[in-house]
ModelCIF file with pLDDT and N, C-alpha, C, O atoms, coordinates in Angstrom:
data_MODEL
#
_entry.id   MODEL 
#
_entity.id                         1 
_entity.type                       polymer 
_entity.pdbx_number_of_molecules   1 
#
_entity_poly.entity_id                      1 
_entity_poly.type                           'polypeptide(L)' 
_entity_poly.nstd_linkage                   no 
_entity_poly.nstd_monomer                   no 
_entity_poly.pdbx_seq_one_letter_code       
;(UNK)(UNK)(UNK)(UNK)(UNK)(UNK)(UNK)(UNK)(UNK)(UNK)(UNK)(UNK)(UNK)(UNK)(UNK)(UNK)
(UNK)(UNK)(UNK)(UNK)(UNK)(UNK)(UNK)(UNK)(UNK)(UNK)(UNK)(UNK)(UNK)(UNK)(UNK)(UNK)
(UNK)(UNK)(UNK)(UNK)(UNK)(UNK)(UNK)(UNK)(UNK)(UNK)(UNK)(UNK)(UNK)
;
_entity_poly.pdbx_seq_one_letter_code_can   XXXXXXXXXXXXXXXXXXXXXXXXXXXXXXXXXXXXXXXXXXXXX 
_entity_poly.pdbx_strand_id                 A 
#
loop_
_entity_poly_seq.entity_id 
_entity_poly_seq.num 
_entity_poly_seq.mon_id 
_entity_poly_seq.hetero 
1 1  UNK n 
1 2  UNK n 
1 3  UNK n 
1 4  UNK n 
1 5  UNK n 
1 6  UNK n 
1 7  UNK n 
1 8  UNK n 
1 9  UNK n 
1 10 UNK n 
1 11 UNK n 
1 12 UNK n 
1 13 UNK n 
1 14 UNK n 
1 15 UNK n 
1 16 UNK n 
1 17 UNK n 
1 18 UNK n 
1 19 UNK n 
1 20 UNK n 
1 21 UNK n 
1 22 UNK n 
1 23 UNK n 
1 24 UNK n 
1 25 UNK n 
1 26 UNK n 
1 27 UNK n 
1 28 UNK n 
1 29 UNK n 
1 30 UNK n 
1 31 UNK n 
1 32 UNK n 
1 33 UNK n 
1 34 UNK n 
1 35 UNK n 
1 36 UNK n 
1 37 UNK n 
1 38 UNK n 
1 39 UNK n 
1 40 UNK n 
1 41 UNK n 
1 42 UNK n 
1 43 UNK n 
1 44 UNK n 
1 45 UNK n 
#
_struct_asym.id          A 
_struct_asym.entity_id   1 
#
loop_
_ma_qa_metric.id 
_ma_qa_metric.mode 
_ma_qa_metric.name 
_ma_qa_metric.software_group_id 
_ma_qa_metric.type 
1 global pLDDT . pLDDT 
2 local  pLDDT . pLDDT 
#
_ma_qa_metric_global.metric_id      1 
_ma_qa_metric_global.metric_value   76.69 
_ma_qa_metric_global.model_id       1 
_ma_qa_metric_global.ordinal_id     1 
#
loop_
_ma_qa_metric_local.label_asym_id 
_ma_qa_metric_local.label_comp_id 
_ma_qa_metric_local.label_seq_id 
_ma_qa_metric_local.metric_id 
_ma_qa_metric_local.metric_value 
_ma_qa_metric_local.model_id 
_ma_qa_metric_local.ordinal_id 
A UNK 1  2 52.00 1 1  
A UNK 2  2 52.00 1 2  
A UNK 3  2 60.00 1 3  
A UNK 4  2 71.00 1 4  
A UNK 5  2 72.00 1 5  
A UNK 6  2 75.00 1 6  
A UNK 7  2 72.00 1 7  
A UNK 8  2 76.00 1 8  
A UNK 9  2 75.00 1 9  
A UNK 10 2 79.00 1 10 
A UNK 11 2 83.00 1 11 
A UNK 12 2 81.00 1 12 
A UNK 13 2 84.00 1 13 
A UNK 14 2 87.00 1 14 
A UNK 15 2 85.00 1 15 
A UNK 16 2 84.00 1 16 
A UNK 17 2 88.00 1 17 
A UNK 18 2 89.00 1 18 
A UNK 19 2 86.00 1 19 
A UNK 20 2 86.00 1 20 
A UNK 21 2 89.00 1 21 
A UNK 22 2 90.00 1 22 
A UNK 23 2 86.00 1 23 
A UNK 24 2 88.00 1 24 
A UNK 25 2 90.00 1 25 
A UNK 26 2 89.00 1 26 
A UNK 27 2 87.00 1 27 
A UNK 28 2 85.00 1 28 
A UNK 29 2 82.00 1 29 
A UNK 30 2 84.00 1 30 
A UNK 31 2 83.00 1 31 
A UNK 32 2 84.00 1 32 
A UNK 33 2 83.00 1 33 
A UNK 34 2 80.00 1 34 
A UNK 35 2 75.00 1 35 
A UNK 36 2 74.00 1 36 
A UNK 37 2 71.00 1 37 
A UNK 38 2 72.00 1 38 
A UNK 39 2 69.00 1 39 
A UNK 40 2 59.00 1 40 
A UNK 41 2 61.00 1 41 
A UNK 42 2 58.00 1 42 
A UNK 43 2 59.00 1 43 
A UNK 44 2 58.00 1 44 
A UNK 45 2 58.00 1 45 
#
loop_
_atom_site.group_PDB 
_atom_site.id 
_atom_site.type_symbol 
_atom_site.label_atom_id 
_atom_site.label_alt_id 
_atom_site.label_comp_id 
_atom_site.label_asym_id 
_atom_site.label_entity_id 
_atom_site.label_seq_id 
_atom_site.pdbx_PDB_ins_code 
_atom_site.Cartn_x 
_atom_site.Cartn_y 
_atom_site.Cartn_z 
_atom_site.occupancy 
_atom_site.B_iso_or_equiv 
_atom_site.pdbx_formal_charge 
_atom_site.auth_seq_id 
_atom_site.auth_comp_id 
_atom_site.auth_asym_id 
_atom_site.auth_atom_id 
_atom_site.pdbx_PDB_model_num 
ATOM 1   N N  . UNK A 1 1  ? 7.820  58.797 342.165 1.00 52.00 ? 1  UNK A N  1 
ATOM 2   C CA . UNK A 1 1  ? 9.371  59.202 341.786 1.00 52.00 ? 1  UNK A CA 1 
ATOM 3   C C  . UNK A 1 1  ? 9.248  60.713 342.188 1.00 52.00 ? 1  UNK A C  1 
ATOM 4   O O  . UNK A 1 1  ? 8.233  61.383 342.003 1.00 52.00 ? 1  UNK A O  1 
ATOM 5   N N  . UNK A 1 2  ? 10.393 61.160 342.753 1.00 52.00 ? 2  UNK A N  1 
ATOM 6   C CA . UNK A 1 2  ? 10.451 62.513 343.145 1.00 52.00 ? 2  UNK A CA 1 
ATOM 7   C C  . UNK A 1 2  ? 11.051 63.337 342.137 1.00 52.00 ? 2  UNK A C  1 
ATOM 8   O O  . UNK A 1 2  ? 11.983 62.854 341.495 1.00 52.00 ? 2  UNK A O  1 
ATOM 9   N N  . UNK A 1 3  ? 10.627 64.614 341.872 1.00 60.00 ? 3  UNK A N  1 
ATOM 10  C CA . UNK A 1 3  ? 10.991 65.519 341.113 1.00 60.00 ? 3  UNK A CA 1 
ATOM 11  C C  . UNK A 1 3  ? 12.246 66.313 341.612 1.00 60.00 ? 3  UNK A C  1 
ATOM 12  O O  . UNK A 1 3  ? 12.793 67.171 340.920 1.00 60.00 ? 3  UNK A O  1 
ATOM 13  N N  . UNK A 1 4  ? 12.682 65.937 342.943 1.00 71.00 ? 4  UNK A N  1 
ATOM 14  C CA . UNK A 1 4  ? 13.771 66.768 343.520 1.00 71.00 ? 4  UNK A CA 1 
ATOM 15  C C  . UNK A 1 4  ? 15.119 66.225 342.863 1.00 71.00 ? 4  UNK A C  1 
ATOM 16  O O  . UNK A 1 4  ? 16.123 66.938 342.860 1.00 71.00 ? 4  UNK A O  1 
ATOM 17  N N  . UNK A 1 5  ? 15.119 65.091 342.368 1.00 72.00 ? 5  UNK A N  1 
ATOM 18  C CA . UNK A 1 5  ? 16.375 64.440 341.667 1.00 72.00 ? 5  UNK A CA 1 
ATOM 19  C C  . UNK A 1 5  ? 16.639 64.890 340.449 1.00 72.00 ? 5  UNK A C  1 
ATOM 20  O O  . UNK A 1 5  ? 15.674 65.026 339.698 1.00 72.00 ? 5  UNK A O  1 
ATOM 21  N N  . UNK A 1 6  ? 17.771 65.175 340.033 1.00 75.00 ? 6  UNK A N  1 
ATOM 22  C CA . UNK A 1 6  ? 18.245 65.665 338.827 1.00 75.00 ? 6  UNK A CA 1 
ATOM 23  C C  . UNK A 1 6  ? 18.051 64.499 337.685 1.00 75.00 ? 6  UNK A C  1 
ATOM 24  O O  . UNK A 1 6  ? 18.182 63.318 338.007 1.00 75.00 ? 6  UNK A O  1 
ATOM 25  N N  . UNK A 1 7  ? 17.784 64.818 336.554 1.00 72.00 ? 7  UNK A N  1 
ATOM 26  C CA . UNK A 1 7  ? 17.785 63.780 335.320 1.00 72.00 ? 7  UNK A CA 1 
ATOM 27  C C  . UNK A 1 7  ? 19.156 63.364 335.129 1.00 72.00 ? 7  UNK A C  1 
ATOM 28  O O  . UNK A 1 7  ? 20.014 64.240 335.019 1.00 72.00 ? 7  UNK A O  1 
ATOM 29  N N  . UNK A 1 8  ? 19.491 62.087 335.072 1.00 76.00 ? 8  UNK A N  1 
ATOM 30  C CA . UNK A 1 8  ? 20.815 61.490 334.789 1.00 76.00 ? 8  UNK A CA 1 
ATOM 31  C C  . UNK A 1 8  ? 20.523 60.594 333.689 1.00 76.00 ? 8  UNK A C  1 
ATOM 32  O O  . UNK A 1 8  ? 19.368 60.442 333.291 1.00 76.00 ? 8  UNK A O  1 
ATOM 33  N N  . UNK A 1 9  ? 21.699 59.883 333.081 1.00 75.00 ? 9  UNK A N  1 
ATOM 34  C CA . UNK A 1 9  ? 21.654 58.840 332.350 1.00 75.00 ? 9  UNK A CA 1 
ATOM 35  C C  . UNK A 1 9  ? 21.181 57.682 332.976 1.00 75.00 ? 9  UNK A C  1 
ATOM 36  O O  . UNK A 1 9  ? 20.517 56.872 332.330 1.00 75.00 ? 9  UNK A O  1 
ATOM 37  N N  . UNK A 1 10 ? 21.451 57.503 334.193 1.00 79.00 ? 10 UNK A N  1 
ATOM 38  C CA . UNK A 1 10 ? 21.231 56.302 335.012 1.00 79.00 ? 10 UNK A CA 1 
ATOM 39  C C  . UNK A 1 10 ? 19.764 56.246 335.391 1.00 79.00 ? 10 UNK A C  1 
ATOM 40  O O  . UNK A 1 10 ? 19.219 55.149 335.508 1.00 79.00 ? 10 UNK A O  1 
ATOM 41  N N  . UNK A 1 11 ? 19.125 57.326 335.579 1.00 83.00 ? 11 UNK A N  1 
ATOM 42  C CA . UNK A 1 11 ? 17.776 57.258 335.967 1.00 83.00 ? 11 UNK A CA 1 
ATOM 43  C C  . UNK A 1 11 ? 16.630 57.747 334.995 1.00 83.00 ? 11 UNK A C  1 
ATOM 44  O O  . UNK A 1 11 ? 15.449 57.795 335.339 1.00 83.00 ? 11 UNK A O  1 
ATOM 45  N N  . UNK A 1 12 ? 17.088 58.099 333.769 1.00 81.00 ? 12 UNK A N  1 
ATOM 46  C CA . UNK A 1 12 ? 16.081 58.582 332.724 1.00 81.00 ? 12 UNK A CA 1 
ATOM 47  C C  . UNK A 1 12 ? 15.112 57.603 332.326 1.00 81.00 ? 12 UNK A C  1 
ATOM 48  O O  . UNK A 1 12 ? 13.954 57.972 332.128 1.00 81.00 ? 12 UNK A O  1 
ATOM 49  N N  . UNK A 1 13 ? 15.451 56.360 332.179 1.00 84.00 ? 13 UNK A N  1 
ATOM 50  C CA . UNK A 1 13 ? 14.654 55.220 331.947 1.00 84.00 ? 13 UNK A CA 1 
ATOM 51  C C  . UNK A 1 13 ? 13.378 55.051 333.031 1.00 84.00 ? 13 UNK A C  1 
ATOM 52  O O  . UNK A 1 13 ? 12.213 54.795 332.728 1.00 84.00 ? 13 UNK A O  1 
ATOM 53  N N  . UNK A 1 14 ? 13.863 55.240 334.223 1.00 87.00 ? 14 UNK A N  1 
ATOM 54  C CA . UNK A 1 14 ? 12.834 55.206 335.273 1.00 87.00 ? 14 UNK A CA 1 
ATOM 55  C C  . UNK A 1 14 ? 11.908 56.392 335.192 1.00 87.00 ? 14 UNK A C  1 
ATOM 56  O O  . UNK A 1 14 ? 10.713 56.234 335.443 1.00 87.00 ? 14 UNK A O  1 
ATOM 57  N N  . UNK A 1 15 ? 12.389 57.566 334.857 1.00 85.00 ? 15 UNK A N  1 
ATOM 58  C CA . UNK A 1 15 ? 11.404 58.654 334.712 1.00 85.00 ? 15 UNK A CA 1 
ATOM 59  C C  . UNK A 1 15 ? 10.569 58.566 333.425 1.00 85.00 ? 15 UNK A C  1 
ATOM 60  O O  . UNK A 1 15 ? 9.399  58.950 333.440 1.00 85.00 ? 15 UNK A O  1 
ATOM 61  N N  . UNK A 1 16 ? 11.133 58.074 332.314 1.00 84.00 ? 16 UNK A N  1 
ATOM 62  C CA . UNK A 1 16 ? 10.224 57.827 331.237 1.00 84.00 ? 16 UNK A CA 1 
ATOM 63  C C  . UNK A 1 16 ? 9.205  56.847 331.432 1.00 84.00 ? 16 UNK A C  1 
ATOM 64  O O  . UNK A 1 16 ? 8.087  57.087 330.977 1.00 84.00 ? 16 UNK A O  1 
ATOM 65  N N  . UNK A 1 17 ? 9.453  55.623 332.128 1.00 88.00 ? 17 UNK A N  1 
ATOM 66  C CA . UNK A 1 17 ? 8.677  54.532 332.481 1.00 88.00 ? 17 UNK A CA 1 
ATOM 67  C C  . UNK A 1 17 ? 7.453  55.199 333.267 1.00 88.00 ? 17 UNK A C  1 
ATOM 68  O O  . UNK A 1 17 ? 6.311  54.951 332.881 1.00 88.00 ? 17 UNK A O  1 
ATOM 69  N N  . UNK A 1 18 ? 7.674  56.068 334.399 1.00 89.00 ? 18 UNK A N  1 
ATOM 70  C CA . UNK A 1 18 ? 6.774  56.650 335.247 1.00 89.00 ? 18 UNK A CA 1 
ATOM 71  C C  . UNK A 1 18 ? 5.943  57.582 334.432 1.00 89.00 ? 18 UNK A C  1 
ATOM 72  O O  . UNK A 1 18 ? 4.760  57.729 334.739 1.00 89.00 ? 18 UNK A O  1 
ATOM 73  N N  . UNK A 1 19 ? 6.469  58.244 333.394 1.00 86.00 ? 19 UNK A N  1 
ATOM 74  C CA . UNK A 1 19 ? 5.712  59.258 332.473 1.00 86.00 ? 19 UNK A CA 1 
ATOM 75  C C  . UNK A 1 19 ? 4.693  58.361 331.620 1.00 86.00 ? 19 UNK A C  1 
ATOM 76  O O  . UNK A 1 19 ? 3.502  58.668 331.564 1.00 86.00 ? 19 UNK A O  1 
ATOM 77  N N  . UNK A 1 20 ? 5.171  57.330 331.011 1.00 86.00 ? 20 UNK A N  1 
ATOM 78  C CA . UNK A 1 20 ? 4.351  56.446 330.359 1.00 86.00 ? 20 UNK A CA 1 
ATOM 79  C C  . UNK A 1 20 ? 3.140  55.853 331.241 1.00 86.00 ? 20 UNK A C  1 
ATOM 80  O O  . UNK A 1 20 ? 1.992  55.859 330.795 1.00 86.00 ? 20 UNK A O  1 
ATOM 81  N N  . UNK A 1 21 ? 3.432  55.375 332.428 1.00 89.00 ? 21 UNK A N  1 
ATOM 82  C CA . UNK A 1 21 ? 2.345  54.895 333.291 1.00 89.00 ? 21 UNK A CA 1 
ATOM 83  C C  . UNK A 1 21 ? 1.282  55.986 333.484 1.00 89.00 ? 21 UNK A C  1 
ATOM 84  O O  . UNK A 1 21 ? 0.085  55.793 333.269 1.00 89.00 ? 21 UNK A O  1 
ATOM 85  N N  . UNK A 1 22 ? 1.783  57.097 333.887 1.00 90.00 ? 22 UNK A N  1 
ATOM 86  C CA . UNK A 1 22 ? 0.693  58.305 334.027 1.00 90.00 ? 22 UNK A CA 1 
ATOM 87  C C  . UNK A 1 22 ? -0.034 58.707 332.874 1.00 90.00 ? 22 UNK A C  1 
ATOM 88  O O  . UNK A 1 22 ? -1.175 59.141 333.033 1.00 90.00 ? 22 UNK A O  1 
ATOM 89  N N  . UNK A 1 23 ? 0.519  58.617 331.599 1.00 86.00 ? 23 UNK A N  1 
ATOM 90  C CA . UNK A 1 23 ? -0.129 58.920 330.465 1.00 86.00 ? 23 UNK A CA 1 
ATOM 91  C C  . UNK A 1 23 ? -1.211 57.866 330.101 1.00 86.00 ? 23 UNK A C  1 
ATOM 92  O O  . UNK A 1 23 ? -2.286 58.210 329.611 1.00 86.00 ? 23 UNK A O  1 
ATOM 93  N N  . UNK A 1 24 ? -0.843 56.368 330.396 1.00 88.00 ? 24 UNK A N  1 
ATOM 94  C CA . UNK A 1 24 ? -1.771 55.458 330.231 1.00 88.00 ? 24 UNK A CA 1 
ATOM 95  C C  . UNK A 1 24 ? -3.012 55.490 331.211 1.00 88.00 ? 24 UNK A C  1 
ATOM 96  O O  . UNK A 1 24 ? -4.135 55.063 330.940 1.00 88.00 ? 24 UNK A O  1 
ATOM 97  N N  . UNK A 1 25 ? -2.622 56.057 332.364 1.00 90.00 ? 25 UNK A N  1 
ATOM 98  C CA . UNK A 1 25 ? -3.707 56.144 333.405 1.00 90.00 ? 25 UNK A CA 1 
ATOM 99  C C  . UNK A 1 25 ? -4.746 57.203 333.027 1.00 90.00 ? 25 UNK A C  1 
ATOM 100 O O  . UNK A 1 25 ? -5.959 57.056 333.177 1.00 90.00 ? 25 UNK A O  1 
ATOM 101 N N  . UNK A 1 26 ? -4.172 58.237 332.543 1.00 89.00 ? 26 UNK A N  1 
ATOM 102 C CA . UNK A 1 26 ? -5.082 59.412 331.987 1.00 89.00 ? 26 UNK A CA 1 
ATOM 103 C C  . UNK A 1 26 ? -5.878 59.090 330.807 1.00 89.00 ? 26 UNK A C  1 
ATOM 104 O O  . UNK A 1 26 ? -7.081 59.339 330.720 1.00 89.00 ? 26 UNK A O  1 
ATOM 105 N N  . UNK A 1 27 ? -5.086 58.458 329.786 1.00 87.00 ? 27 UNK A N  1 
ATOM 106 C CA . UNK A 1 27 ? -5.690 58.480 328.318 1.00 87.00 ? 27 UNK A CA 1 
ATOM 107 C C  . UNK A 1 27 ? -5.948 57.090 327.884 1.00 87.00 ? 27 UNK A C  1 
ATOM 108 O O  . UNK A 1 27 ? -6.457 56.911 326.778 1.00 87.00 ? 27 UNK A O  1 
ATOM 109 N N  . UNK A 1 28 ? -5.618 55.989 328.717 1.00 85.00 ? 28 UNK A N  1 
ATOM 110 C CA . UNK A 1 28 ? -5.989 54.678 328.301 1.00 85.00 ? 28 UNK A CA 1 
ATOM 111 C C  . UNK A 1 28 ? -5.079 54.121 327.243 1.00 85.00 ? 28 UNK A C  1 
ATOM 112 O O  . UNK A 1 28 ? -4.183 54.822 326.773 1.00 85.00 ? 28 UNK A O  1 
ATOM 113 N N  . UNK A 1 29 ? -5.287 52.840 326.839 1.00 82.00 ? 29 UNK A N  1 
ATOM 114 C CA . UNK A 1 29 ? -4.272 52.145 325.890 1.00 82.00 ? 29 UNK A CA 1 
ATOM 115 C C  . UNK A 1 29 ? -4.564 52.286 324.532 1.00 82.00 ? 29 UNK A C  1 
ATOM 116 O O  . UNK A 1 29 ? -3.768 51.891 323.680 1.00 82.00 ? 29 UNK A O  1 
ATOM 117 N N  . UNK A 1 30 ? -5.684 52.838 324.234 1.00 84.00 ? 30 UNK A N  1 
ATOM 118 C CA . UNK A 1 30 ? -6.146 53.094 322.762 1.00 84.00 ? 30 UNK A CA 1 
ATOM 119 C C  . UNK A 1 30 ? -5.547 54.384 322.109 1.00 84.00 ? 30 UNK A C  1 
ATOM 120 O O  . UNK A 1 30 ? -5.462 54.483 320.885 1.00 84.00 ? 30 UNK A O  1 
ATOM 121 N N  . UNK A 1 31 ? -5.184 55.254 322.862 1.00 83.00 ? 31 UNK A N  1 
ATOM 122 C CA . UNK A 1 31 ? -4.598 56.601 322.375 1.00 83.00 ? 31 UNK A CA 1 
ATOM 123 C C  . UNK A 1 31 ? -3.214 56.484 322.210 1.00 83.00 ? 31 UNK A C  1 
ATOM 124 O O  . UNK A 1 31 ? -2.465 56.289 323.167 1.00 83.00 ? 31 UNK A O  1 
ATOM 125 N N  . UNK A 1 32 ? -2.732 56.617 320.764 1.00 84.00 ? 32 UNK A N  1 
ATOM 126 C CA . UNK A 1 32 ? -1.502 56.393 320.367 1.00 84.00 ? 32 UNK A CA 1 
ATOM 127 C C  . UNK A 1 32 ? -0.641 57.677 320.976 1.00 84.00 ? 32 UNK A C  1 
ATOM 128 O O  . UNK A 1 32 ? -1.146 58.775 321.211 1.00 84.00 ? 32 UNK A O  1 
ATOM 129 N N  . UNK A 1 33 ? 0.633  57.363 321.170 1.00 83.00 ? 33 UNK A N  1 
ATOM 130 C CA . UNK A 1 33 ? 1.625  58.412 321.705 1.00 83.00 ? 33 UNK A CA 1 
ATOM 131 C C  . UNK A 1 33 ? 2.925  58.090 321.292 1.00 83.00 ? 33 UNK A C  1 
ATOM 132 O O  . UNK A 1 33 ? 3.245  56.949 320.961 1.00 83.00 ? 33 UNK A O  1 
ATOM 133 N N  . UNK A 1 34 ? 3.685  59.047 321.298 1.00 80.00 ? 34 UNK A N  1 
ATOM 134 C CA . UNK A 1 34 ? 5.131  58.865 321.020 1.00 80.00 ? 34 UNK A CA 1 
ATOM 135 C C  . UNK A 1 34 ? 5.913  59.886 321.985 1.00 80.00 ? 34 UNK A C  1 
ATOM 136 O O  . UNK A 1 34 ? 5.531  61.050 322.101 1.00 80.00 ? 34 UNK A O  1 
ATOM 137 N N  . UNK A 1 35 ? 6.970  59.410 322.633 1.00 75.00 ? 35 UNK A N  1 
ATOM 138 C CA . UNK A 1 35 ? 7.937  60.210 323.498 1.00 75.00 ? 35 UNK A CA 1 
ATOM 139 C C  . UNK A 1 35 ? 9.226  60.390 322.584 1.00 75.00 ? 35 UNK A C  1 
ATOM 140 O O  . UNK A 1 35 ? 9.890  59.419 322.221 1.00 75.00 ? 35 UNK A O  1 
ATOM 141 N N  . UNK A 1 36 ? 9.526  61.674 322.244 1.00 74.00 ? 36 UNK A N  1 
ATOM 142 C CA . UNK A 1 36 ? 10.504 62.084 321.357 1.00 74.00 ? 36 UNK A CA 1 
ATOM 143 C C  . UNK A 1 36 ? 11.468 62.905 322.312 1.00 74.00 ? 36 UNK A C  1 
ATOM 144 O O  . UNK A 1 36 ? 11.117 63.897 322.952 1.00 74.00 ? 36 UNK A O  1 
ATOM 145 N N  . UNK A 1 37 ? 12.854 62.291 322.312 1.00 71.00 ? 37 UNK A N  1 
ATOM 146 C CA . UNK A 1 37 ? 13.928 62.807 323.055 1.00 71.00 ? 37 UNK A CA 1 
ATOM 147 C C  . UNK A 1 37 ? 14.563 63.802 322.019 1.00 71.00 ? 37 UNK A C  1 
ATOM 148 O O  . UNK A 1 37 ? 14.937 63.455 320.899 1.00 71.00 ? 37 UNK A O  1 
ATOM 149 N N  . UNK A 1 38 ? 14.644 65.114 322.534 1.00 72.00 ? 38 UNK A N  1 
ATOM 150 C CA . UNK A 1 38 ? 15.353 66.238 321.642 1.00 72.00 ? 38 UNK A CA 1 
ATOM 151 C C  . UNK A 1 38 ? 16.432 66.749 322.590 1.00 72.00 ? 38 UNK A C  1 
ATOM 152 O O  . UNK A 1 38 ? 16.121 67.229 323.681 1.00 72.00 ? 38 UNK A O  1 
ATOM 153 N N  . UNK A 1 39 ? 17.644 66.656 322.203 1.00 69.00 ? 39 UNK A N  1 
ATOM 154 C CA . UNK A 1 39 ? 18.711 67.310 322.955 1.00 69.00 ? 39 UNK A CA 1 
ATOM 155 C C  . UNK A 1 39 ? 18.605 67.139 324.427 1.00 69.00 ? 39 UNK A C  1 
ATOM 156 O O  . UNK A 1 39 ? 18.860 68.085 325.172 1.00 69.00 ? 39 UNK A O  1 
ATOM 157 N N  . UNK A 1 40 ? 18.207 65.866 324.927 1.00 59.00 ? 40 UNK A N  1 
ATOM 158 C CA . UNK A 1 40 ? 18.134 65.690 326.237 1.00 59.00 ? 40 UNK A CA 1 
ATOM 159 C C  . UNK A 1 40 ? 16.768 66.113 326.914 1.00 59.00 ? 40 UNK A C  1 
ATOM 160 O O  . UNK A 1 40 ? 16.563 65.941 328.115 1.00 59.00 ? 40 UNK A O  1 
ATOM 161 N N  . UNK A 1 41 ? 15.901 66.648 326.097 1.00 61.00 ? 41 UNK A N  1 
ATOM 162 C CA . UNK A 1 41 ? 14.654 67.114 326.570 1.00 61.00 ? 41 UNK A CA 1 
ATOM 163 C C  . UNK A 1 41 ? 13.638 66.145 325.894 1.00 61.00 ? 41 UNK A C  1 
ATOM 164 O O  . UNK A 1 41 ? 13.727 65.825 324.709 1.00 61.00 ? 41 UNK A O  1 
ATOM 165 N N  . UNK A 1 42 ? 12.593 65.670 326.800 1.00 58.00 ? 42 UNK A N  1 
ATOM 166 C CA . UNK A 1 42 ? 11.589 64.880 326.009 1.00 58.00 ? 42 UNK A CA 1 
ATOM 167 C C  . UNK A 1 42 ? 10.212 65.624 325.941 1.00 58.00 ? 42 UNK A C  1 
ATOM 168 O O  . UNK A 1 42 ? 9.872  66.493 326.744 1.00 58.00 ? 42 UNK A O  1 
ATOM 169 N N  . UNK A 1 43 ? 9.473  65.187 324.901 1.00 59.00 ? 43 UNK A N  1 
ATOM 170 C CA . UNK A 1 43 ? 8.310  65.834 324.616 1.00 59.00 ? 43 UNK A CA 1 
ATOM 171 C C  . UNK A 1 43 ? 7.214  64.680 324.277 1.00 59.00 ? 43 UNK A C  1 
ATOM 172 O O  . UNK A 1 43 ? 7.576  63.744 323.565 1.00 59.00 ? 43 UNK A O  1 
ATOM 173 N N  . UNK A 1 44 ? 5.970  64.724 324.740 1.00 58.00 ? 44 UNK A N  1 
ATOM 174 C CA . UNK A 1 44 ? 5.067  63.720 324.462 1.00 58.00 ? 44 UNK A CA 1 
ATOM 175 C C  . UNK A 1 44 ? 4.243  64.332 323.110 1.00 58.00 ? 44 UNK A C  1 
ATOM 176 O O  . UNK A 1 44 ? 3.895  65.513 323.086 1.00 58.00 ? 44 UNK A O  1 
ATOM 177 N N  . UNK A 1 45 ? 4.046  63.661 322.298 1.00 58.00 ? 45 UNK A N  1 
ATOM 178 C CA . UNK A 1 45 ? 3.274  63.977 321.071 1.00 58.00 ? 45 UNK A CA 1 
ATOM 179 C C  . UNK A 1 45 ? 2.060  63.217 321.051 1.00 58.00 ? 45 UNK A C  1 
ATOM 180 O O  . UNK A 1 45 ? 1.274  63.334 320.111 1.00 58.00 ? 45 UNK A O  1 
#
């Protein structure tokens, strides 16, 4: 997924799915994680 596209309501789900895939690749399935949306910004905890 290209970072050149702006975040919109329509493509936010796609970006979050890509983020989750990359997290799982790097950390595996055993590491717990939460994605918190704060004012339109997301943070991985």
